[in-house]
Structure formats: C-alpha cells, structure tokens
N, C-alpha and C positions, 0 to 999 in steps of 0.2 A: 504494499499499500503506499503510495507516494505520498510526501508531506501536504500536496496540494489536497489529495482526498482525504487526509486527516483532517485538515483545517476545514474542510466542508462539512465533515461530519461534526466537528466541535461547535460550528456555529448553528446547528439544527437546535429548535427550542426543545428544551428537556423539563423534565419534571424534577422536583428536588430529589428524587430516589435516582436521578440518572437516565431514566427512561425516556425516550423520545415522546412529545405529547403533539396532540393535534395542533397544527397553527390555527389560531383563531384570526380575528379580523384584526390587520396591523393597526397600531396605535401610533400616535406621533409623540416621540419622546419629548422630555422637557426641553433638551436642547435646541430640537427644532421651533418649539414654541417661542423661547428665547431669541432665536434667529429671526422668526417672523415679527415678533415684536420690535427688534431692534432695526428691522428693515422698515417697518411701519413708519418709526418714529423719524429714520432717516429720511425716507421718502417724503414725509409731511414738512420736515424740516429744510429739504432742498427745495419743495415748492415756495416754502415762505422765503427762502434765500433769494430765488431767481424772479419770483413774480414781479417784484418791482422794477425790475432793470430790463426786461424784454418782453415781448408778447409770446405766450407758449402756444404751441399747438393745440395744446387741449382747450383754448379758447373758440377755435373753430369746432370741436368735439361739443362743446358746451353750446354753443350756437345752434349746431346742428340738430342736437337733442331737443332743444326748445322749438325748432323748426321741422320735427322729423314728421308731421303730418302734412306739411306745405309741399305743394306741387310744384315749387320752384325751389326745391332744397337743392337741386343741383345745377342750378343758374349760379354763375360766378359771381356775376355783378350783383345779383340779389342778396347773396349771403354774405358777400363783402361789405354791402351798405347795412345788411343786421347786424353786423359787429363794429358799427359806428360809435358804440359805446367806449371803444378802445382807441384813443387818439394815434394818429400818424399811421393808419391802417394803410398796408399794402394788400394787393388781391391774394385772398386767402379762401378758395374753393373747397367745397367738400366732396371728395371724390373717392370716399370708401364705399364699398357695397353696401346695400340696404341691410344686411345681415349685421353689419357693425353697429346699427342702430338699437339691436336690441341690448347691446352691452353700455352704449353710453347714455341710453335715454335716462335710467335712473340718476344718473349724475346732472342731468338738466333741472331736476326738480330744485334743488337749494340753490342759494345765491352762487355766484361766479367763485369768490374766494374760497367759501368752504368747499365748493364741488371741487376746485383745483387741489387744495390740501388734501381731501379725501383721495382723489383720483391718483396723486403722487404716493401717498402713503400705501393704499392697498396693492397698487400695481408693483411698487418694489416689494411688497412682502410676497406677493404671489410668486414673482420672479426669483426670490432669494429661496423661498420654498422648494421650487422646482429644480434649482440650482444644485441643491444638496444632494441630488441624485447623481449628478456629473462630478462634482469637487471631491475631492478625498484629501485631508478628512472633512466630513461635511460640514462641520462647524467654521471653516474656511471660507465659505461661500459667502460670509457676510463682506468679506474683502472685496467682492465684485462691485460694493458701492464706491470704491475708490478708483475703479478703472475708467479711463477716459471715455471710451463709448457709452458705459452706463451713466457716467456724469451729463454726458450730452444729451442722452436721451430723457435724463431726469428733468435737466434743465428746460427742454422744450416742451415737457408733459406729453411726450410720445406714448404711442400705442403699443410700441415693441415689447414692453414688460407683459403685457397680457398676453399677445401672441406668442413671445419667447416662452413663457410659462406653459402655456399650453402645447408647444410644440415639445418641449424638452420632457415634460411630463407623459405626453404621448408615446415619445420614442422609448423613453425609459420604462412605461409601464405595459409595452406590448406584449411580453411575456407573462409578466405575473398578474395583469389586470386587463385582458385584451379589450373587454368591451369598452370600460372607462378610457382606455387608450384611443380607441375609434373615436368615442365622444371628444376628447380633446384635440386630437389632429383635425378633426373636422371644425372644431372652434377655432383652431389657430389658422385654417384655410379661409375662414369666414372673417377674421379680423384683418389679416395683414396677407393677402393673396401673393404679394410679391417676393416674400422669402419664404413661402411654403409652396410653391407651384410643384414642386417633387416630392412633396410630404407623401403622396401615395405608395412612393417607392418602400416607404417603412412598413406599408401593410400587406407586401408580398409573403406569402408562406404563411399567412394567420387569417382565414376567412372569417373568424370572429372579430378581429379588427376591422377588416374591411366591411362587413355587415353594419356594425356597430357605426362606422364613420359615415357610411350611405345613409341609414337611418337618421342619424343626427344631422347631417347636412341637409336631408330633405324636412326634417323639423325645423332646422334654423330658417330655411328660405321661405316654408310655409309661415312660420312665425313672423318673418319679416315683412308679410304682405298686410299685416295689420296695419302698417304705415301707410298703404296704398299700393296696390299692385302694380301701379305706373310708374313706380320708383325705379323698378328694374329697368324699364325702357330708358327713361331719363338718365338713369347711370350710365348706360351703355352708350347714349347719345352723347354725353358730358366727356368722355374718356379723351377722344381725339383733341378737343378742346384743350383739357387740361395738358396733354402731351406739348400742344403748341405753347402754353403759357409757361412751362418749366424752362422751355428753350427762350423765352423773351426774359424771363427773370435771372437766367444764367445760374440755376441753384446746381450746387456739387453734387454729383450722383457716384455711386459705387457699383450700379449695375454693369455688368459686362457687355450686355447686348447694346452696344451704342447706336442712336439713330442715324449715324453717319456711314454705317457700315453697309456693305452691298448685301444683296441677299444671299449669296454663297457663303459670305465672311459671316452672316448673322445664323445660317445653318451652321457651319463650322462651329461656333462659339456654343450654340445651344447643344449640338451633340456633345461636346466636351463636357459641358455641364452635366446632362443625364448620364453620360459614362462615368463622371467621377462619382456623382452621387449614386449610382448602380453599385460602383467598387465600394464606396463606403459603408453603405449599409449593411455588408457583411463584416463589417470591423467592430472595434468596441465602441461603447456609448458615446464619448467625446468626438470621435470621428464621423459618426453616424450622422450626429447634428451638424458638423462642419459640412459633411458632404450634401445634406439635404439643402442647407442655406446656401453655400456657395455655389452648389449647381443650380438652385431657383434663380440666383443672382445673374447667370449666365442665361437664362430665359427670359428674365423681367425686363421691361422697357424703363422702370423707374425705382429706384431705391437711394435713400441718403444715407449719410455717415451714421445719425443714430440709429439705423435698422442693424448696424453691426454689434449692437449690445447684445443680440442674441448668440454672438458668437463668444462672449467674454467667458462663460462659464468652461466651455472647453478650451480655451487659451489658458485659464487658470488651472484648469486641471492638468494641463500640459506642463506648466511652469512649475507645480508642486508635486510632479511625478517622481521627484527624485533626480541626484545630480550626478547621474552616469553618464558616460561620454557617449553612450549608444542612443540616447533620445536628445541630442543636442539640437537636431533640425527641427522637432517639434517645440522645443523649449524656446528657440529662438524666435519662432514664429508666433509662438503664444505669447511671449512679452512684447513682441511689435505691436500685436492688436491691443494688448492691456493698455500700454504707453500711447496709443493712438497714431503710431506709425503707419498702421494699415488704413489708408484714408482715400483710396483711389481705386478703379479698376485694375490698375498694374499691380497695386499692393496685394488686392484680393487674389490675383492670378498667381502672384509670387507665394501668398500664404497657402494657396491651394497646391502649389509645386512642392512645398516644402513637406507638408503633411503627406502627398503621394510618393515623393522619394523615400521618405522615413516609413511608410508602410511597404512599400516595393524591396527595401533593403532588409526586411525582417525586423523592423523595429516596431515592437509593440511596448507603448508607454505604460498604458493601463489595462492589463490581462484581466478579464471579467472571469470570475471563478466558475463554471458552469459543470453542475454534477454529472459525472458520467452516468451511462445506463444503469450499471451495476449498483451504483449507489442511490439513484432514483428508486430502484426495485426494493433495496434494503430500507430505505426510509418507509415504503408504503408497508411493508410485512411489519415493521415495528410499529408503525401508527395504527395498524389494523389489529394488532394483537391486544389482549385485554390488559388493562393497566392495574 
C-alpha cells in the first residue's frame, strides 16, 4: 500500500472506535465561516473606500435593476440618462443578458449606497468561499483580496465575483455534488457569458452535471421572462451597438478574439482556445479553471481586466504550491497575474503558454488525491457493515 493510499484512508470519516462512518451532509467549518465574514467586511470596506472617488460598474447594475421592467432597458442613451444622478456620466449601457436581472433585481430595492456596500460584501464573501476549494491551505484564500485583479474588480463593483464563485464551485463540485455543480455552472454562464463560454466542457463525462445545468439554464431563462419576454430580443439587438461603443470609448480589453483579426485568424484563435480548454479539463482543479476561462477569452469579443479576477485563485494556488524548481513556470505565471502584470491579450497568451508548457513537461503542481477503485470498494464494504 503506497503512502498516498494510506493518506486517503486516514482522511475518511471515522467513528471514535476507529471504524469508518457513513458520510453525512458536509458542514462548513468554523475557519470557513471566519473567511467568509472577513471577506464580507473587506468587500464592504472596499466599496466604502472606492465609492467617493469613482463611478462603479455597480451603478449600472443598480439602475438596471430599478428599470428591469422598462422596455428601453437596453437603450444605451435611455439608461445613461437614467443615471443622471451621478455627475460627469459617460455612456454606460446595460449589456448583460436578461438572466442577470434575476441576480441584481433585489439590489435595486435599497438606496444606492447601501446596495453598493451589500454588493461588495456579499460578492467578495461568495468569491472567497469558492476559492477555498482551489487554494491550499484553504485559509490562505483570504489573501486574494490583496491581488491586483481582485482589487480592480472590487473597485469597479464588478459582477465577476459572483460569476467566478459559481464557475469555481461548479467545477470543484462536479464529482462530489454533480447536480449542484450543474446549477452553479449554468448560473455562471447566465451572469458572465464572456468568461464562461467553454464551461460546458466541464460537464463532459457526467450526465448528472449536464442535465442539471440544462434544467437550471432553462429555469433561469424562463424566470427572466418575468421582466418581459421582449427583453431577450432587445438584448440581442443591442449587442452590435455595444461593440461599436467599446471601440469608440477605447476600453482596454483582454479578450484574444480581437475585432481587427481576419476570419481565418479568428478561427485559429478560437480553435486554440477550445483545444487549450479541452486539454485543461483533464488536469487538476486550478488548471481546469484556467483552461475554461482563458479558452473562453479566446472565443469572446469583449472582456476587461477586472474579469481576470476569476483566475486569481488558481494563480494563488500555483504560487503557494511549494518552492521546488519543477513548478517554476506556473509559479511565475501565477505571480505575474497576482501582481497585475497579466493585463493584455498578449499577457493572457503567455499565461496560457506557461501553464501548457508546465503540463506538457510533466509538471503537476497540485495533484488531487483520487481514491483507487480497490480503496473505494473497501470504503463501501466498511460503511455497509454494521457498526
């Protein structure tokens, strides 16, 4: 029996007498609650710190939540005019799919300042809780609030924390709780499609995850129709206008599918992204998340720097994985992202290349202990025996 097998058996739940006990519903440990509370306070504090100095993206969400039933919701000029309460406004259209309204509508009920603070606290708490599945030790996930992409996302009141928490949770729970994983993956795609386009790759091999995701997506779509079935058509009509607006405003983007590429070049970039994601989903959890997100950025026409916050847990996991010479490629890539040096399509491409070279050279930074079949059979026999 190898040391890995002994370690797996030691971690199986036992009774005081040493016999294996049947696993019950997983409980959130006290340390996790502490991390969630600290993240909520940090998110609330960051919202209070940044709010007086710049216009957060949450202002668009809050305004959209208050105009969720408005047929002119996706009219850029109309929604910008509705945000006249904020001085010095530039065009700020609402371009999220109608399913996103299910998330933000409750935040439109309280006044803006309170809603902004709640959004910051709850989104940071959800993100850190999900990141505990990736970072080892799990308590180190709170460090994420010091990473540059995470601070940028918090400063702008971005939606990436909720989308990232759903994506990370869905990928992490695919084997343990497949139905919940499917719901989370569907939620991630309904919140932030541009960084989750290839999330369905995480469902391959598990019909429970796939069916749960399809059912949840259908429920979200049907539920969003409460705001008016015509909102979907208006959203699709507004997307080309938004693309032109992004070019006029000169926003810095991180998606690799640049508008200036020719059709063959776009096909090559998208194919490379799909191939990278398909290769990554067979690897460990941090690499699976990197593969899905970076692969999606190869297929998306719009993504901004704060969206890279979803990669921060994987980057932190690589950074804390040990200081052996074998993992220096992934560690350097992780540190570069944490410090904000990965901030352009070229940086994303180099980040992908580093993780790919590390994987192809046999470097496995975070090996997930998977029980061998004979260990699983032994566990089942022991749990089935009378205590």
